[in-house]
N, C-alpha and C positions, 0 to 999 in steps of 0.2 A: 624506778629504783625505790626500794624501801629501806629507810635508815631509822633505827629506833632511838639512837643516841648520838647526837652530833656535837655534844659539848667538847669533845676532844679535838674538834676542828677549829675551835674558837680562840682568837687572840683577844682576850678580855681587855677592854680599852678604857683609859681615862685620859682625855686630852684637853679638857676645858681650861681656859687660861686662868680661871679663878679657883682652880683646884687647890687643895691643901694636903698636908701630910696625912691627915685623917682620911681623906678620900683615897689616897694611895694605899693606906693600911687596909681599908675596906676592900679595895680592888684585889689586893694580895690574898686576903682571907677568903673572899668568894672564889678566887681562882683555885686556891688550894682545896677548898671544900668541895667544889663541883668537878674539878678535874679538867679545867680548860687547858688549852695547849700552852698559852703564854700570857703575859701581860704586855700591853703596849702603852708607853708613857712618854711624856715630854722629857727632854734632857735634864731639866732642872731637878728632877726627882730620881734620877738613875742611882746615884750613890745612896740616897735615903732608902730606896726600895731594896737595893742589894743588902744593905746593912740590916734592915728590918727582917728580911727573909732569913738572913743568917742567924739573927737572934731567935727567930721562931722555928728554926730548923727546916725551913722549906727550901727545896731545890727546884725552883721554878725558872722557866726561861723568861728573859726580858728582851723585848724589842723596843728600840728607841726610834722616834721619828726624827728625820733629818730634813732641814730646810722646810719645815712644816708651818702653815699649810700652803704657802705661796709659791715655793720653788723659785726664789728670787735671788739666791746667793750665787757667787762665782763658783766655778768648779773647784778652785783651790780651797775656798772656804768649806765647801761640802766635804772634800777629801779630808781636810783637817779635823772636822767634826767626827768623821768616821774613825780616824786614828785616835782621837781623844777619848772616845768611849769604848774602845775595843777591849779593854780589860774588864769591863763591867757588864757588857751586853752580849747577847747571842745573835741578835738579828737587827737589821736596819730596815725601816720603811722610809724611802726617799722619794720626795716629790720631783717630778720632771721639771726642767727649767722652763716654766710655762711661758715666760715672755719670749724666749727663743722659739718655742713651738708656734706661738701666735704670729711671730714675725716671719715664719717660714724659713728660718735659718737651720735647715735640717742637718747640714754638716756639723754645725756647732752643737746641736742637740745630740747627734750621734757621738761626737767626741766626748761630751760631758757624761752621758750615761755610761758609755764604755769605760771611761776613767773611774767613775764612782763604783761601778760593779767590780772592776778589776781590783780596786783597793780593798773593798769589802772581802772579796774572795782571798786576796793575799793574806788577810788577817784571819781567815778561816771562818768567816761569818756568812750567814744567809742574808740575801738582800732582795727586798721587794720594791719594785718601782711603781709609784702611784701616778697614773696617767690622767687623773682628774677629768673623767669623761664628760661632765657637764659643761666644760669649757671648750670642747673641740667639735668641729664639724665632722661629718663622716669621712671626708677626704683627709682631714688631718689625722683622724683615728687610724686610717689605713696606713699612713706613713709612720705615725708614732708607735703603733703596735708593732710594726715590723722592726723598728729600731730597737725597741725594748726586747723583743724576742730574740733578735740576733746579737744582743749585747752579752748574753750569757746570764742575765738576771735569773734568780731562782723563781721569782713570782712576778707577774704583772697584776697590779692592783687597781680596782676601779676608781676609787675616790677617797678624798680626805674626810668627807662628812662635814666640811666647813665651806662648801661652795656658796657662791653668791647667786641666789635664786633668780634675781632679776636679769642678770647677764645670761645665765643658762637659758632662760625662757626666750630671750631675744634670738638665741641660736636654735630654738625649737627643741631644747633639751630639758630633761628632768634631772634633778639632783639625786645623788645617791646611787646605789647599785641597781642597775637596770638589766633585765634579762636579755634584751636585744644586744646590749654591748657585750655581755658575757658570751653570747652565742657567736658574735663576731670575733672575739678573742679565740674561742675554740676553733673556729673555722680557719683563721689565719695561722694559728699555731700548727695546724697540720702541715702547712707549707714551710713555715720558718723555724719552728722549734717545738716539736711534739712533747718535749719533756718539761717545758716551762709550767710551773704551777700557776693557778689563778686564785687571787684573793679578792673576795667581794667585801665591800664596806660602804657604809652610808645608808642610814635609815632602815637597817635590818632589825626587826623587832619580833618576828614570829618564826616558829618552826617551819611553817608552810613556805615562807619566803626563802628560807635556807634551802629547802628541798628543790624549789623551782630554780634557784640559782645554781645549785649543784648539778641538776640535770642539764641545764644549759651549758655548763662548763665542760661536759663530757669527761670529767675527771672522776676518779674513784674517791670515796669518802675516806681519804687518807691525808693527814696533815702535811705530807711532803708534796701533795698534788693540789689540795684545795684547802683554803682557809676562809674563815669568817671573821672580819673585824667588826666588833660591835661594843657599844657601851650599854647595851640592853640585854646582856646575857640572861639575867633572871627572868625577863619577859619571855625570851625564847624558851627557857626551861619550863615556864608555866604553861606554854602552849603546846608542849610536846605531848604526844599520846601516852597515856598511862599503860605501862606494861603489865 
């Protein structure tokens, strides 16, 4: 697959806990300048970003992360956050309830994700479910991917980018977006939900990485099917071939 410009697939991201309003302004300006699909930010800056874009005349999409990066809130709290920001955002990136996943409480995991997805859709929003690949075994991935795909989520997303490397390595995993996990998502989606989009995130800094992950996803280079979450959009642009 040859893609000359993948910027329109990017959710331009700033999620560092020490970020400032100036960082959000730069994120918005870069997104508007280069034509990324959206910005992805923490809830604390949603109102500021929306007001700033209004002053600048920008009509950009905003995605807000929910229960990020741990996936440690109750279902009720997650749903409440989705409702609270529904008038300001277009999309949600929601972390799976990781403690329930690691406890093998699959019925509870399924109920939580289904409830969260249904609430987001009731409000007319796109919802991406972050499965945090670095924290799960292959057996856990098989069950978790199935649950996410059958929940009706718009996207399954690889990672937060905030994984604990030491724990991941104990499981034999690497942090960030990995081609083998995206291939598994594509394989299982053929059985459970061929329409689900795939979002790759975590450690993506080059154009070549994007192409490899896109090819593994078996999706078209269309933002309704494939997204790239990255805080390194400018690095990706610098590594793109010159037309």
